[in-house]
C-alpha positions in Angstrom: -2.3 2.2 -11.4 -6.0 2.3 -12.0 -5.9 1.9 -15.8 -3.3 -0.8 -16.4 -2.1 -3.9 -14.5 1.5 -2.7 -14.6 3.6 0.2 -15.8 6.5 2.5 -15.0 4.6 3.9 -12.0 4.9 0.5 -10.2 8.6 0.1 -10.5 9.8 2.2 -7.6 7.5 0.8 -4.9 7.9 -2.8 -6.1 11.7 -2.7 -6.3 11.8 -1.0 -2.9 9.6 -3.8 -1.5 12.0 -6.4 -2.8 15.1 -4.6 -1.4 13.4 -4.2 2.0 12.7 -7.9 2.1 16.3 -8.7 1.2 17.3 -6.7 4.3 14.9 -8.5 6.6 12.0 -6.1 6.8 8.4 -7.2 6.9 6.5 -5.9 3.9 2.8 -6.2 3.0 1.1 -4.8 -0.1 -2.4 -4.2 -1.2 -2.8 -4.4 -5.0 -5.6 -4.6 -7.5 -6.9 -8.0 -8.6 -6.4 -7.8 -12.3 -7.8 -10.5 -14.6 -4.3 -11.1 -15.8 -1.8 -11.1 -12.9 1.4 -9.1 -13.5 4.5 -11.4 -13.3 6.1 -8.8 -11.0 3.6 -9.7 -8.3 4.9 -13.3 -8.4 8.4 -12.0 -7.8 7.2 -10.1 -4.8 5.3 -13.1 -3.4 8.3 -15.4 -3.8 10.4 -12.8 -1.9 8.1 -13.0 1.1 6.0 -9.9 0.4 2.5 -10.6 1.8 0.0 -9.6 -1.0 -3.6 -8.7 -0.4 -5.8 -8.3 -3.5 -8.6 -5.8 -3.7 -11.3 -5.6 -6.3 -11.1 -3.2 -9.3 -14.6 -2.0 -8.5 -16.3 -1.8 -5.1 -18.2 -4.8 -3.9 -22.0 -4.6 -3.2 -21.6 -3.6 0.4 -19.2 -0.8 -0.4 -21.4 0.4 -3.3 -24.3 0.6 -0.9 -22.1 2.5 1.6 -21.0 4.9 -1.1 -24.6 5.8 -1.9 -25.3 6.5 1.8 -22.1 8.5 1.9 -23.4 10.8 -0.8 -26.5 11.4 1.3 -25.0 11.8 4.8 -21.3 12.5 4.0 -20.1 9.6 6.2 -18.5 6.5 5.0 -16.6 3.6 6.6 -14.2 1.7 4.3 -14.5 -1.6 6.2 -12.2 -3.8 4.2 -9.3 -1.3 3.8 -9.5 -0.3 7.5 -9.6 -3.9 8.7 -6.5 -4.7 6.5 -4.6 -1.7 7.9 -5.6 -2.5 11.5 -4.6 -6.1 11.1 -1.1 -5.3 9.9 -0.6 -2.0 11.8 2.4 -0.9 9.6 5.1 1.3 11.0 4.8 3.2 7.7 2.4 3.0 4.8 3.6 3.9 1.3 0.8 5.1 -1.0 2.0 4.8 -4.6 -0.1 7.0 -6.9 -0.2 7.0 -10.7 -1.7 10.5 -10.6 -1.7 13.4 -8.1 -4.4 12.3 -5.6 -5.4 8.7 -6.4 -4.3 7.7 -3.0 -6.1 10.4 -0.9 -8.7 7.9 0.3 -5.9 5.7 1.7 -4.2 8.7 3.3 -7.4 9.9 4.9 -8.0 6.5 6.3 -4.4 6.4 7.7 -5.0 9.7 9.4 -8.1 8.4 11.2 -6.4 5.2 12.2 -3.2 7.1 13.3 -1.0 5.2 10.9 2.0 7.2 9.6 2.1 7.3 5.8 4.0 8.8 2.9 3.0 9.1 -0.8 4.6 8.8 -4.2 3.2 11.0 -7.0 4.2 9.7 -10.4 2.4 11.9 -12.8 0.4 15.2 -12.9 -1.2 17.5 -15.4 -2.6 21.0 -15.6 -5.8 19.4 -16.9 -6.4 17.8 -13.5 -7.7 20.1 -10.9 -9.2 19.3 -7.5 -12.9 19.8 -7.1 -13.8 22.3 -4.4 -15.8 19.8 -2.4 -12.6 17.6 -1.9 -9.9 20.3 -1.8 -9.8 20.3 2.0 -9.4 16.5 2.2 -6.7 16.6 -0.5 -4.7 19.4 1.2 -4.9 17.8 4.7 -3.9 14.3 3.3 -0.9 15.7 1.5 0.2 18.1 4.2 0.0 15.5 7.0 2.0 12.9 5.1 5.4 12.1 6.6 6.9 12.7 3.2 5.6 13.4 -0.3 7.8 12.0 -3.1 7.6 13.4 -6.7 9.6 12.2 -9.7 10.0 15.7 -11.1 10.4 19.1 -9.6 7.9 20.5 -12.1 5.1 18.2 -10.8 5.9 19.2 -7.2 5.4 22.8 -8.1 2.3 22.0 -10.0 0.8 20.2 -7.1 1.4 23.3 -4.9 -0.5 25.4 -7.4 -3.4 22.9 -7.6 -3.7 22.9 -3.8 -2.9 26.5 -3.3 -0.4 25.7 -0.5 3.2 25.0 0.1 4.2 21.3 0.5 7.1 21.5 2.8 7.3 17.8 3.2 7.9 17.2 -0.5 11.1 16.0 -2.2 12.1 14.5 -5.6 13.1 10.9 -6.1 14.1 8.9 -9.2 12.5 5.9 -10.6 14.8 2.9 -11.2 16.1 2.5 -14.8 16.9 -1.0 -16.0 19.2 0.0 -18.9 23.0 -0.6 -18.5 24.7 2.7 -17.8 28.2 1.4 -18.6 28.4 2.6 -22.2 26.3 4.2 -25.0 24.7 1.9 -27.5 26.6 1.7 -30.8 25.1 4.0 -33.4 23.0 2.2 -36.1 25.0 1.2 -39.2 23.0 3.3 -41.6 21.4 6.8 -41.2 19.1 6.2 -44.3 16.3 6.2 -43.5 16.4 8.0 -40.2 14.5 5.9 -37.6 12.6 7.6 -34.9 11.3 5.4 -32.0 8.1 6.3 -30.1 8.4 4.3 -26.9 5.6 4.1 -24.3 2.2 2.8 -23.5 -0.3 3.2 -26.4 -2.5 5.9 -24.8 -2.6 9.1 -26.9 -4.2 11.0 -24.0 -0.9 10.7 -22.2 1.8 9.9 -24.8 0.5 11.8 -27.8 1.0 9.3 -30.5 -1.8 11.0 -32.5 0.3 14.2 -32.6 3.4 12.7 -34.2 1.2 10.6 -36.6 -0.5 13.8 -37.8 2.8 15.6 -38.2 4.2 12.8 -40.3 1.0 12.8 -42.5 2.0 16.2 -43.9 3.2 16.1 -47.4 6.7 17.4 -46.6 7.3 14.6 -44.2 6.0 12.0 -46.6 8.7 13.0 -49.0 11.5 12.5 -46.5 13.5 9.3 -45.7 12.2 8.8 -42.2 10.5 6.0 -40.3 8.6 5.9 -37.0 8.9 2.7 -35.0 6.3 2.4 -32.2 7.0 0.3 -29.2 4.7 -0.6 -26.4 1.1 -1.7 -25.7 -1.8 -0.1 -23.9 -5.5 0.6 -23.6 -5.7 2.4 -27.0 -3.6 0.1 -29.1 -6.3 -0.7 -31.6 -7.2 3.0 -31.9 -3.5 4.0 -32.4 -3.1 1.3 -35.1 -6.3 2.4 -36.8 -5.1 6.0 -36.9 -1.9 5.0 -38.7 -4.0 3.2 -41.3 -6.5 6.0 -41.6 -3.7 8.6 -42.2 -2.0 6.2 -44.7 1.4 6.1 -43.0 3.4 3.3 -44.6 6.5 4.4 -42.7 5.0 3.7 -39.3 5.8 0.3 -37.8 4.5 -1.4 -34.6 6.7 -3.7 -32.6 4.7 -4.3 -29.4 6.2 -4.5 -26.0 10.0 -5.1 -25.9 12.3 -5.8 -23.0 15.8 -5.4 -24.5 16.2 -1.6 -24.4 19.7 -1.6 -25.7 18.7 -3.7 -28.7 15.9 -1.3 -29.4 18.3 1.6 -29.5 20.8 -0.2 -31.7 18.1 0.1 -34.4 16.9 3.6 -33.9 18.5 7.1 -34.0 16.2 9.2 -31.7 13.3 9.1 -29.4 10.1 11.1 -30.1 7.7 11.4 -27.2 5.0 14.1 -27.6 3.6 13.7 -24.1 0.5 15.5 -22.9 1.3 14.8 -19.2 4.1 12.9 -17.4 6.1 12.4 -14.3 9.6 11.9 -15.7 9.4 9.2 -18.3 11.9 6.3 -18.0 11.9 6.1 -21.8 13.6 9.5 -21.9 16.2 8.4 -19.3 16.8 5.2 -21.2 17.2 6.8 -24.6 19.6 9.4 -23.2 21.7 6.8 -21.3 21.9 4.9 -24.6 23.2 8.0 -26.4 20.2 9.0 -28.3 18.7 12.5 -28.7 15.2 13.1 -27.5 12.4 15.0 -29.2 9.7 15.7 -26.6 7.3 18.2 -25.1 7.7 20.7 -22.3 5.6 18.9 -19.7 6.4 17.7 -16.2 10.0 16.7 -15.8 10.9 16.3 -19.5 12.9 19.5 -19.7 14.7 18.7 -16.4 16.8 16.3 -18.5 16.3 17.5 -22.1 17.8 20.9 -23.1 16.3 22.3 -26.3 18.8 22.4 -29.2 21.5 21.1 -26.9 20.9 17.5 -26.1 17.5 17.2 -27.7 14.6 19.2 -29.1 11.6 20.4 -27.2 8.1 21.3 -28.4 6.3 23.8 -26.2 3.2 21.6 -26.0 1.8 18.5 -27.6 0.3 20.2 -30.7 0.9 19.5 -34.3 2.4 22.9 -35.2 4.8 22.9 -32.1 5.9 19.3 -32.6 6.3 19.9 -36.3 8.6 22.8 -35.4 10.7 20.7 -33.0 11.0 17.9 -35.6 11.9 20.4 -38.3 14.7 21.7 -36.2 15.9 18.2 -35.4 15.7 17.2 -39.1 17.9 20.2 -40.1 20.6 19.0 -37.7 20.3 15.3 -38.4 24.0 15.0 -39.3 24.8 16.0 -35.7 22.4 13.5 -34.0 25.2 11.2 -32.9 27.0 14.0 -31.1 23.8 15.4 -29.7 23.0 11.9 -28.4 26.4 11.7 -26.6 25.6 15.1 -24.9 22.3 13.6 -23.9 24.1 10.6 -22.3 26.4 12.9 -20.4 23.4 14.9 -19.0 21.5 11.7 -18.0 24.6 10.3 -16.2 25.0 13.5 -14.3 21.3 13.9 -13.4 20.2 10.3 -12.5 21.3 8.5 -9.3 23.2 5.2 -9.5 20.9 3.4 -7.1 17.5 5.2 -6.8 15.9 2.1 -5.1 18.6 2.0 -2.5 18.2 5.8 -1.9 14.4 5.4 -1.5 14.8 2.3 0.8 17.1 4.2 3.1 14.6 7.1 3.4 11.7 4.7 4.2 13.7 2.8 6.8 14.8 6.0 8.5 11.2 7.2 8.6 9.8 4.0 9.9 12.5 3.7 12.6 11.8 7.3 13.8 8.0 6.8 13.8 7.8 3.3 15.2 5.2 3.2 18.0 3.1 0.4 19.5 0.0 -0.3 17.4 -3.1 1.4 18.7 -6.2 -0.9 18.7 -8.8 1.9 18.1 -12.3 1.4 16.7 -12.7 2.3 13.0 -13.9 5.9 13.1 -16.4 7.6 11.0 -15.3 10.3 8.7 -15.9 14.0 9.3 -18.5 15.5 6.9 -16.0 18.0 5.5 -13.6 15.3 4.4 -15.6 12.3 3.0 -13.6 9.3 1.8 -14.3 8.3 -1.8 -14.1 4.8 -3.2 -12.6 5.9 -6.5 -9.9 8.6 -7.0 -11.9 10.2 -9.8 -14.3 11.4 -7.1 -11.5 13.8 -6.0 -11.3 15.6 -9.3 -13.5 17.6 -11.6 -11.6 16.3 -14.6 
């Protein structure tokens, strides 16, 4: 990810890397050098994954090269190309938080004749490719050995954004750490009703501001309901300040928690008014624990949550629409336990037992089929019609 050292987007590739090492495969990984090193990287290193750290911002040489690229539409990414040539992987997996973060890597792989595939974790209708980069994005995606999406909705959205069919695309699942064996026991008391908002504190994605604004309405202030916020993120101070500004004494912050079942032993339902997503693990976890979900109709949310059946769906992350979904949920609060059990049944039916193993098998099959002797070719220049950007934001007009 570009905005945070670690998150749900990192789980699939890192777990697959560990599983590949367990089975004797050589794995190398290029990751950002964050000021605070995520503990998961230490796990990878101990398992024998060779880590290479790259700067969060381009070094002086690359910044100069980028300025030249804007003038002459040619750029050579020396450090990344050298790293790829040195390792000559049978297959490169480009893990993206958004829809085309990894296009620079994919474009470089094409020029070095290195097979690659890509994971797309999240997408949004608000992100649209700039015309100048659309050819490079289309080519990079279409020439991938495989494209992996975590929801069918985001696969379809990517085709609309690119204006082309992606016949190499399929849907995979992120690993979920919660124990699937049984539902979590229902909280001892239903008074007050406790909603949990679980996810990184980033309202642009998770919409905490929307649920806060709904609860600030007079009718909700009069009801016996609490909102418990779990997580950390780039806008934590902003989110906390908003709760104070709106004078919400029934909103409680708990920070990051690791014991998911313990969290759900204290809460009755998940509320997640997302503005964009992939398919949130917090929804899968809540449903497996036997809790109803109140969420928005974005990305893969409604591929698990059926409105008025195993949860409640707002058409979008707006105050009126979320208020309506919460009102419908409130009117059926006596049935939440049964709705949560239906949610668990749906999650068990829809989520694979071993998504990491499934993903690993696909990668091994691809790498085995594609394995060729490494080609020691010079680092080529890029064609003018498909410049390689240093930062994924250069590929979007967002």
